[in-house]
N, C-alpha and C positions, 0 to 999 in steps of 0.2 A: 652429190652430197646432200643429205637431208637431216635437219635437226628435228627431233621428235621427242615426245614425252616418254617416260619410262614404260617399258613393256617387259613382261616376265620372260619372253623368249630370248631376250638379250642378257639376262642375268649372268649366265655362265661366261659369256664373253667379257662382261664388265669385270667380273671377279678375276678372270685370267689377266686382263690388263693391269688390274690393281696388284695382283701377285707379282707380275714381272716388274712393276714399278717399285714395289717394296723390296725386292731382291737387289735392285740397283740402288735404292735409297732406304736402307734398313731402319733409319730413325725418322722417316717421314710419317705423316698421318696415316693411320690404319683405317681399313674399311672392310667389313665382312658381311656375309649375306644376312646375318641377324640384324645388322644396322639398318637394313631397309625397313624394318618395323618401327624405327624411331619416329614418334609422332611429330618431332620437330622438322621432319622431311615433308610434312603436310600431305600425308597419304601418298608419298612418292611423287607428288606434283612438283617437288623441288629437285627432281632428278631429270636432266635432259641428256639425250643421246645424240651423237653424230653417227649416222648410218650411211654406209656406202656399199652399193652392190649387195644389199641384204646382210651386211655385217657391221657390228658396232666397232667404230674406230676411235671413239673417245666419249667421255661423259663429264658433265659438271653436276655437282650436287651442292646444296646449301642448306644449312640448319639455321633456323630462325630462333633467336633468344629474345623474347619480349621483356621490356622493362615496364615498371608500373609507377615511375616517378618522372616528373619533368626535369629533375636534376641529373638524370643519367641517360645513357644511350641504349637503344635497341642494338643488338649485335647479330649480324648475319655471317655465319662461318662457312666459307666457300672453299671448294677444292675442285681442281680440274685434272683429270687423268687422260692421257692420250696413248694410243697404240704405238708400239715401237716404230720409229721411222717417221712418224707424223711431225709436221713442223709447227711453228708458232702461229701460222695463219689459221690452223684449226683451233688452237687454243683461243685465239682472238675471236673466232666465230662463236664458239661456245660461250665465252665471256659476254660478248655483246648481246647474244640471244638471252642469256640469263638475267641481264640487268632489268628489263621490263617486268619479268616475273618476280624479281626481288622487290621492286617498287610496288607491284600489285599485292604481293603477299603481306607486306608490312603496312599497307595503307590503312587497314582497319585496326592497327595496334593502338594501345593506350598512348595518349600524347606523351612524348618524351623529349629529351634535349635534342634528339636527332637519331639517325641510323648510321651505324658503321658497318661496312663490309670488311671482313677480316679474313686473312689467310695465315695459317701456321706453316712455317717453312723451316725445314731442317738445314743444317749447315751445307750438306751436299747438294741441295736443290738450287744451284746457281741459276739455271735457266728459268725456273719458275720465279725466283726472286727478281731477276732482271725484267721478266715479262710484266709483273705487277708494278714494279718500280717505275717502269716506263709509262704506266697508265695512271700515275699520280698517287699510288699507294706509298705511305711512309711508315717508318718504324714506330710502333706504339709501345709494346711491352715484349718481354720474353717469358715463355713458359720454361721453367727450370725443373728438370726431373731428377729426383734424388732417391737413394736407396739406403736401407739400413740392414746390416747383418744381424740377425736375431740370435746368433750364437754368442755374441759378445754380451757383456754385463749391461743390465738395464737399471738405471738409477731411479728410485721412486721419488715422488713429490707429493706432499700432502694436499688434500682437498680442503677448501674452506669449510668451516663448521656449518652444519645444517644441510649440506648436500649429500645425496646418496648416489650410488652407481647402479645403473641398470642396463641390461642388454635389451634392445628394442628390435622388433621386426615388424614394422607396420604392414598391415594387410588390408584393413578396411578403411573406408573413406575418412572417418573421424580420426583414426590414428595417423593416416598420411597427412591430413590437414594440420594436425597438431604439430607434427614435425616441420611441415612446410612453412607455417607461420613463423616459427623460430628461425628457420634457415633464411627466409626472405628478409626478416628484420636485421639479420646479421650481415647479409650480402645485398644491400639495396642496389648496388651497381651491376650485379649479375645474378638475379634471383632465379631459382629453379621454378618450373611450372608444374602444376598438379599432373597434367597429362604425361609429362616426361617422367616424373617420379613413379606414377602408376605403371608405366612401361618398364622402367628400370627395375622395379621390385618384382617384375614377372620374369626377368631374365634368368636363365639357368644357373649362372655362377652366383647370382644373389640368392636364389631360392635354395641352393645347395648348402652354402656355408656363410653367406653374407649376414651381417648384423650391424646395428648401430650401438655404439657404446656411448651412453649419455649420463650426464650428471643432472640430477633432478632436485629441485628445491622442495621444501616441506609440503607444498601444495601439488607436487607432481609435475610442475612446469619444467621444461627443458632449460637448463642454465648453460649447458655446453654439450657438444656432440662431436663424434668422429664416426664416419662411415667406413666399414671394413668389409672387403669382399675379395675373393680369389681372382687372380688373373685368368683370362679365358684360355690361355695357352700353357700356363705353368702354375699348377695348383700349390706349389711350394712358396709362391710369391703372392703376397696380399697387398691390395691397394688400401692405403689409409688416406681417405679423401674427405672433402666437405667438413674440414675442421673449423668449428666456429664456437664462439661464446657470445651469448646475448649481452647487450650493453650493460645491464644491471650488475653482471658478475665479471666484467672485464677488469684486468689489472689486479686480480686476486689469485693468480696461479692456476686457474681452472684448466686452461688449455694445456699447460705443461704437465699437470697431474693426469689429465685424460690421455695425453699422448703416451706417457709412461705406462699407464694401466693397459692401454690398447696393445702396446708392444709386448707386455707380459702375457696378455691373453693369447696372442699369436704364437709366442714362444712356447707356452704351455701346450698349445694345440699341435706342436711339432712343425710349425712353419719355419722356413729358412730366411726369408727376406721380406721386408716391408718396403713399399714403393709409394711415392707421392709426387705430385707436381705443385709448384708454387710460382706465382707470377712475380716478376722482378720488382713490381711496385709494392709488394708486401714484405718490406725489409724485416720487420719484427718477427713475422712468422718464419721467414727463412732463417733468421738467427736462432730461433727456438729449435728448429729442426737440426741445424748444425750442432747445437749444444746437446741434442739427443742422439748424436753420432750418425745422423744421416749424411751421406756424402753425395756430392754432385756427380751426375752421370753424363747428361747432355742437355741441350736446350733446343727449343724451337722458337724462332723469332716470329712475332706477329706484325705483319704489315696491314695497315688499315686505310680505308678511304671513307670519308664522311659524305653521305648523299642526302 
């Protein structure tokens, strides 16, 4: 058994292992070939393979989310996939091998409150849950996934006076940075990075139909925003993500009005469903989605370990 860095020759075997795992656990974390381009994988240096007799029998990958405040944590999102029949000793080997790489990768990050290693786990993944629980991981939050039938009636909500609605599709650096600054100020605990946004805006599903619905103040600054883009496996379903309102415009009904307007846009375009995720610690956001007729589908719990 050898633990090695990512090599293109094993990609097909990795994806086959992932496919088999997803069939067994259909609500588990997804991973596809285009995800290998994600810059948060550090040019695929954050992918390690277990190879035996010239064949990949397991792999670990981790995405690093840097924070820019001493008040919040860096987050490392980790997952391990094994070939059918492999036991926990291989999972343990991959995990222990990944730990020094995680420490090294995050060592030059901006000073923060600390670093959390996180794993998202579906209800059916009992073996994975037990594995990480036995290594000191504890429950942190849940990701709750919700869906809205766009065939049903959509109730409108008014925007505050002075705001206009605009569809944005950032392409050049100044446009991306303008959006990024508003997003980072709204989510200081989990900000996006420029390199990730640049990558995301180049993905096929974004380039085809994705857009940002934003409310702009009289100076053209973003007051609130929703990102909308088609699912990569079902074009009739649209993701409604990165819903935020900057501090100055909060508690004025901007998010509620933006959400209703975005659902109307999708319905007018002939889409069937809107899909989103919300973390269990954002109670007011979840309540707003429920009032907009989003219904709960499933959850993935997050186990975390501070290092």
